[in-house]
N, C-alpha and C positions, 0 to 999 in steps of 0.2 A: 240811618237806616242801613242794615247791612244786607247786601245782595249775595245769596250763596248759590252756587252751582247745584244742579239736581244730580247728586253723585250717582244715585241709582240708575237714572236714565242714561248718564254718560257711560256707566259701565256697561249697560245693555246694549247701548250703541256699539261700544268698542268690541263686544262680544259677537256682534251680528257679522258673520262671515260674508254675507251678501253685500252688506254696506262697506266693509273693508275691502273687498275685492273691487267693488265699484270705485272706491276712492283711488286704488292703486292702478286701476285701468285708466282713470282720468289723468293721473300723473303721466303714465306712460304715453297716453294720447297727446299730452301737451308738449312732449319733448320737442318734437320737430318745429314747434312754435316758440321755443325757448321761454316758456311761460314765466319762469322765476326772474327773467331779465326785463320784464315788463313794468317794473315797479321802482319807485325812488322813495327816498326819505329825506324831507327838507331840502330837495334839490339835488341829491346825489344818488346815482343807480345803487340799489340795495342787494340785489340778486339774492332774495329769499322768497319763500312762500309767504303771502300775507298772514296766514294762520301762525306760522313760525315766529313772525315779528310780535304778534300778540302775545304768544306764550313767553317770549323773552321779556316783554314789558311786564307781564305778570310776575315773573320770577324777579326781575330787578326790584319791582314795588315790594315784593315779599321779603326778599333776602336783604335788600338795601345795601348792597355791596360797596365797600370802601374802593375796590378795584375789579374791574371787568377786564379779564385778559382775553384777547382774540387772536387766534392765528389765522392769517389770510386776511388781506385789506381789500384788494381789488380797487374799486372806485371809491371805497371809504364809506359807503352809506350804511353799512353794518355798525362801523364805529360811531358815526354820527347818530344812528338810532339809539344806540346804548348810552351815548353821552347825553342826549337830550332827555331821556328818562331820568337819568341821574339829576340833570338840571331841575326838572320838574319837582322832583321829591326833596330837593335840597341836600345841604351837606357838601362835603368836599370829595365826594366820589370821583374817581378817574377811570379812563379806558386806556388800556395799553395794547396796541396793535402791532403785530409781528408779521412781516411778509418778506420773502426772499428778493422781491422785486418791486419796490414802490416807484411806479413809473412817474416821471417829472409832472406831466400833466395832472395826474390824481394827486400827487403831493400838493401841487399848487392849489388845486381846488379845495383840498382839506384845509390847507393853511389859511385860505380865504374865508372859511366857514365860521360862523359865530360859535359853534360848539367846539372848535379848535382848543378853546381854553381848557376843555376837560380831557384832551387826548394827547397821549404820547405815542410815538412810533419807534419801532426798531427795525432797520432793514437788515436782513440776513436769514438764514435757514432756522426755523424754529426748532430744529434739533441740534444746531451747533452749540457746542459746550458754552461758548462765550456769550451767545444770545440767551441760553437758558439761565445763565448766571445773573444776567442783567434782569430778567424777568423775575427770578426768585428774589433779588435784591428789592425790586419794586413791591413784591408780595410780602416781604418780610415785616412782621409786626402787625400785619393787618388781620382784624377779627373776622371780616366778612369778605370773601373773594368768590367770584364767579368766573368760570373758564368756558370759553367757546372755541371749539377746534373746527376749522373750515379751510384748511390749505390743501396740500397735496393729499390725494384720496387713496393712495394705494394702502394695502393691509399693513405692511412693514413700517411705512411712515407714520400711519395714525397710531398704530400699537406703541411705537417709540414716543409719539406726542403724549398718548394717554399716560404712560409711565413717567414721563417728565413732568407734565403740566396738571394731570388730575389731582395729584396729592396737594396741590396748591389751593384747590377748591375746599372751602371750610365746612365744617359740620353744618348739615342742614341746607347747604347751598348746592350747586349743580356744576357738573362737567358736561357740556353739551357737545355731541359730535354730530356734524351735519354731513349730508349726502350718504348716510347709511342706506338710502333707498336705492342706491346703486345695485345693492344685493338682490333686490326684489324685482328688478326691471330686467327685459330681455338680454341675453347673453351679448347680443350684437349692438346694444344701445349706444356704446361708447367706442366705436371701432378706432378712432384716432387718439385715444387716450391709454395711458399705462395701467389703468384700473378697470375693473369689471366684475361680474359675478364671480365669487371664490376669491377675489383679490380687492376687498372693498373696506371702507370704514366700518360697516356692520361686522364682518368677520374679525376685525381688530376689536371691536367693542365686546364681542363674545369671548375672545381669548383674554381680554382684560378683566372682565367681571368674573371670569371663572377663577382667576388668581388673586383678585383683590377684593376681599369681602367688605371693604369699607364703602363700596359703591353698589347701588341697586338701580336697575332700570325703572323708571317711573312709567309704568304701562297706563296708568290712570290718565296722567297728562296726554299721552299719545292717543288714548281713546277718544279724548275730547277733541283733539285736533283733526284726526283722520287723515286729511291731505297734508302730509308733512315730509319735509326732505330729511328728517331724522328718526325714522322708526327705530326702536331700541337704542337711540342715541341720546335719550334725556337721562343722564345718570345723576342720581341724587346721592350725595355723601350722607351715609347713614351711620357711620362709625368714626 
C-alpha cells in the first residue's frame, strides 16, 4: 500500500500567509528557550527542528545516497541521524562530517556510538582547500550524494560552501542549507554572533541560485514543513 501526501492541501497550506506567519512567530518565540537544542537522536544532541529531521529522513530514503556530506558536527547527533537512516535502508552508504573543531568529548561519544561504523570525520575548516579536496575524493565516483551545510552561518562562508559543495550533490538529490531562518528573524536575534539579517545563509542561497541554474529551491517541501530552520534552503539539483 502506498501512502501519498495530499499535494494540493500542502500547497494551499504553504500559500496561506497567516499560517506561515504563525509558524515563523513560533520559531521566534522559542528562540529564548533554545527549542532546537531540546532533542536528541539515538542518545546524542541533534540541534535540529523535529520536522527537519523527518524531511532529511524522507530525502535519504528517496535518494538512497551512497554518501551524505555534512558540514558542522557539534555533538554528532545529525551525523548519527543520517547514519541510522542509511543503516535502516541497507547498502554501504556513509556519512562524512566536517567541522573546524571536533571537541574531544564529542568525538569520544561519536566513536562509542553503534552508528560510528558508517561515519567518517574531518577536522578542519570546510572551506580549507585541503579539506575540500578530501571531501571531493570521498565523493568521487558516487552516483548518489546528498549535502547538508550547517556550519558557520555568515553570508560569505555559506556562499563559499555552496560553491564548493553543492556541485557534489548529484542530479535529483539535494544540497540542504540550514539556519536560513536567521534572515526572517528580528535583527537583534543574534547579538553575540557574526551573522544576522542581511548576512545570513538565506542571502547566500539567493546569491547562489541566481548564478547556478543547476539548483532550484524546493518550495513544496518547505510548505509541508512550515516550522523549519531552512526556509529557501532545500535546494534540489535539477540539472
